[in-house]
C-alpha positions as CSV (number, residue, x, y, z in Angstrom):
1,M,-4.8,-54.5,140.7
2,A,-2.0,-55.6,142.5
3,T,-2.0,-58.0,145.0
4,L,0.2,-59.3,147.7
5,I,1.7,-62.4,147.6
6,E,3.9,-63.6,150.9
7,E,6.4,-66.4,150.0
8,P,8.3,-67.7,153.3
9,Y,11.4,-68.8,151.3
10,K,11.6,-65.2,150.1
11,T,12.9,-62.2,151.7
12,H,10.7,-59.8,149.8
13,P,7.4,-60.4,149.0
14,T,6.4,-60.8,145.2
15,V,3.5,-58.3,143.6
16,E,1.8,-59.5,141.0
17,H,0.1,-57.3,138.5
18,R,-3.7,-58.1,136.8
19,F,-4.8,-56.3,133.8
20,F,-8.3,-55.5,134.0
21,P,-9.7,-53.8,131.0
22,Y,-12.6,-51.9,132.2
23,S,-12.6,-48.8,134.4
24,Q,-15.5,-46.8,136.0
25,N,-15.2,-43.2,134.4
26,G,-17.7,-42.1,136.7
27,G,-20.4,-39.3,135.8
28,T,-23.9,-37.5,136.4
29,V,-27.1,-37.7,134.2
30,V,-30.4,-36.5,136.0
31,A,-33.6,-35.4,133.9
32,V,-36.5,-34.2,135.0
33,S,-40.0,-34.8,133.0
34,G,-43.4,-33.2,133.6
35,E,-46.9,-33.3,131.4
36,D,-45.4,-31.1,128.1
37,F,-41.5,-30.4,129.1
38,A,-38.3,-32.9,130.5
39,V,-34.9,-31.6,131.0
40,I,-32.0,-33.5,131.2
41,G,-28.7,-32.3,132.1
42,C,-25.2,-34.1,132.7
43,D,-21.6,-33.1,133.9
44,T,-18.9,-33.4,131.1
45,R,-16.3,-34.4,132.5
46,L,-14.2,-38.3,132.1
47,S,-11.9,-39.4,135.0
48,E,-10.4,-42.6,135.9
49,G,-9.6,-42.5,139.4
50,Y,-7.9,-39.1,140.2
51,S,-7.1,-38.7,136.8
52,I,-9.2,-36.2,134.7
53,L,-9.0,-37.2,131.1
54,S,-11.4,-34.8,129.7
55,R,-13.7,-31.9,130.6
56,D,-15.3,-31.9,127.5
57,V,-17.4,-35.1,127.0
58,T,-21.2,-35.3,126.9
59,K,-23.0,-38.0,128.4
60,V,-26.6,-37.1,126.9
61,R,-27.0,-37.6,123.3
62,K,-29.8,-36.9,120.6
63,M,-30.8,-39.9,119.3
64,T,-34.0,-38.6,117.7
65,S,-35.8,-35.2,117.6
66,K,-37.6,-36.1,120.2
67,T,-35.6,-38.5,121.9
68,L,-32.7,-38.0,124.4
69,L,-30.1,-41.0,125.6
70,G,-28.0,-40.3,129.0
71,C,-25.4,-42.6,129.7
72,V,-22.2,-42.9,132.2
73,G,-19.7,-45.7,133.8
74,F,-17.4,-46.9,131.7
75,H,-16.8,-44.7,128.2
76,G,-16.2,-47.4,125.9
77,D,-19.3,-49.0,126.9
78,V,-21.2,-45.8,126.1
79,L,-19.9,-45.8,123.1
80,T,-20.5,-48.9,122.0
81,L,-24.3,-48.9,123.0
82,T,-25.0,-45.7,121.1
83,K,-23.3,-47.2,118.0
84,T,-25.2,-49.9,118.0
85,L,-28.4,-48.0,118.8
86,E,-27.6,-45.8,116.0
87,A,-27.5,-48.7,113.7
88,R,-31.1,-50.0,115.1
89,M,-32.5,-46.5,114.7
90,K,-31.1,-47.0,110.8
91,Q,-32.5,-50.7,110.2
92,Y,-36.1,-49.5,111.9
93,K,-36.4,-46.7,109.8
94,H,-35.3,-48.2,106.5
95,T,-37.9,-51.4,107.1
96,H,-40.7,-49.6,108.5
97,G,-40.6,-45.8,106.7
98,K,-40.7,-44.3,109.9
99,D,-37.9,-42.9,112.7
100,M,-37.9,-45.2,115.7
101,S,-40.4,-44.1,118.8
102,C,-38.9,-43.2,122.1
103,E,-40.8,-46.3,123.8
104,A,-39.1,-48.7,121.1
105,L,-35.7,-47.3,121.7
106,A,-36.2,-47.8,125.3
107,R,-36.6,-51.5,124.8
108,C,-34.5,-51.8,122.3
109,C,-31.6,-50.9,125.2
110,P,-31.8,-54.0,127.5
111,Q,-31.6,-56.4,124.4
112,I,-28.4,-54.0,123.4
113,S,-26.7,-53.5,127.0
114,T,-26.8,-57.6,127.3
115,T,-23.8,-57.5,125.0
116,V,-22.1,-55.1,126.4
117,A,-19.6,-55.9,129.2
118,S,-21.4,-53.2,132.2
119,S,-24.6,-52.8,131.2
120,P,-26.8,-50.2,132.1
121,T,-28.7,-51.2,135.8
122,G,-31.7,-49.2,134.8
123,I,-33.6,-47.9,131.3
124,Q,-36.1,-45.2,132.1
125,Y,-38.2,-43.5,129.1
126,R,-40.8,-40.9,129.2
127,S,-42.2,-40.0,126.2
128,W,-43.7,-36.2,125.4
129,Y,-45.4,-34.7,122.1
């Protein structure tokens, strides 16, 4: 991000550059659910501004046999969120002896996302069996 600083005693304006480590990598995730089904889809493009960084990055991850997680935004935050959720799921399985339910996983997300810099704006879940 560049800011133009005009100083009256110089003939040329000074441009100040600032470092901003986060970028909006964009993306789309859409999901539809019914009584006994759920469908989730996403794009696979990872971009920054007008540059395409990759055309093969999925935004949907399989967390359990019945739970999928779709995330968009800053890719570093998405990776941090999914790795933290996977660690919590392992801890849950060792403590309770069973896989984490979709509802329990959805309750975990807001707690974890407060530690991630640009947290998701909304957590929605739908359980189907």
